[in-house]
C-alpha positions, 0 to 999 in steps of 0.5 A: 384587798381583792377576794383573790388576794384574800384567798391567797392567805389560806394555803389549803385553798390552793391545793388540788384533789384528784387533779382538780382545783379544790372547792371546799364547801364544808366550812360549817364543820371547820374553816381553813386557817390563814397564813397569819394564824399558822405563823402565830402558832409556829412562832409561839411554838418556837419562841414561847413554849412555856407554861403560863401564869406560873414561872417568872422566867422570860419565855413564860412571861411572854407566853402568859402575855400572848394568852391574856392578850387573846382574852382581851381581844376576844372581850373587845370583839364580843363587847363583853364588859370584862375580860374576866367574862371570857373563858378559854376552852377546847371548843363549843362542845367543851364550853357546853359541858363546862356550863352544863356541869357548873350551872347544874351544880349551882342552879339545877335541882330536882323538878327543874326544867331546861328547854332545848330547841329541837334543831340543836347539835348533839353537843347542845343536847347530850350534856344537858341530858346528863345533867338532868339525869344527875339532878332529877330535872327534866328537858322540854323540847322547843319544837320547830313550827310547820316551816321548820323554824323556831317560833318565839310565841311557842317558847313563851308557852313552854316556859314555866316557873320551873324553867331555869335555862333555855338552850338554842343555837343562834344559827342551826348548823343544819338549817342555816337560818338566823333565829330572832336572838334578841326576841328570844333572850327578852322573852326568857328574861321577862320570865326570869329564865336564863339563856345559853346561846350556841354561837358556833355558826353565828360568830362566823357570819354576824357581828356579835355584841353580847351586851346589846343582845343580852346574852347570859352565856354564849359559846363558839369554836375557834376552828370554825372562824379560822383559828387553830383547832382546840380553841374555844370561848365560853362567855358568861356574865360575870355575876353569873360566873361568880356563882358557878363552881369549877368544872375541873380540879387541878393546877391553876384553878386554885387559890389555896390547897390544904388537906382540910379544904381547897379554895378556888381562883377568881373567874375566869381562872377557876374554869381553866384547870391545868395546862392551857392550849398556850400556842393555839389560843393566841391564834384567835387574834389573827383569826378574828382579825381575818374574820373582820377583814373578810366581811368586805366580801359580804356582797359576794356572799349574798350573790352566792346565797341567792344563786344556790338558794334559787337553784335548790328551791326551783329545781324539781327533785330537791328538798331544801331544809331551812328556808327563809322568805328574807334571805338576809336571815339565812347564811350561805349554808344549804342542807338538802336531799335529792329524790332517788339519790343517797346523800352519801353517794352524792358526797362521794361523787362530788369529792371526785370532782374536787368538791368537799361537802358534808353528808349524814346527820350533821350531829343533829339526829333529832332534827333528822327525825323531825324531817323524816330523813336518815341524812342530808347533803350540806354545802356551807360557804365561807367568805373566801368562797367565790361565785365561780365555785358556787357555779361549779358546785351546781354544775358538779351536782347536776352531773353527779345526779345524772351519774347516780340515777 
């Protein structure tokens, strides 16, 4: 399949904005869905619209099989040891909230510590703050170094016997630099500390083997990797999940319910209370298949990455946040500011040129404070973006700056 043919399976990419061809560069926020995902959702809505795991009639049986087939596929995609280690959620945010509550109930007590990287998305900060307030525990911040990177040697000094968990993103949604994941995990385990890894950006640009990397907990969102919105995955090692209490109560997550006492289902079902997103979760299969297919265009991604990186780092007046001496450790995601031009003004003008980018704090206000800015402009490329689109982005950016200065 050529890149042009691959783009044709994404209906959204063919539209025009203000009479111009759409150049969609907000993929770190959400990706577009291929025809296979859309068709799967429509098919399930039309033929398998029944609640899962409960009724014995035909369509309920079909819906249950579709849902559990998705769990099996995700297990194999991540190389998890068991499908019971895959919990379906609405996205990374719910995955983290689930983990923060359940892990906190099982493992966190007054005086304990949780370490969070300074570069985190709000979703990997606020739930842990809520937990620590509830449990009289404390948060320690793993600060970025002078180059804006996470230094594992700093982490070694931060961890104490009171540290119960380290939370960090494998790839920041602002900086786009791949952190030394395995080294971080090994440091934590050497100090008897568990790790949660936010994989929302990581899963899109890397092949993930949770056993090889040694993850304790890992989460990602389906909508960032071509699946229907409202889908997400929380992976956890089974021996850890079995120690966690449920996050929510209701139907499906129980074993028995009595007035005297309720007992809970085995993992993962104890974490999946209520009616699940039965038409969307199965779209993870064609979505992840699409992700695997798009990896054949990695060379084009490397060309795009070098073009945009070289332009942003060599052009006076630009400040790129998230650099790497080895571009292999950076995804094609670029957050930057331009002297004398407000990021939101740039985004609005680029939009009129057909270029969709993100402006603002990217749900990472503490990181903006670290760099002393109120916001940034972010262009994030997906494997379906072309080199020609990258060139047009640069041309449009230059024109927008001339208009605004």
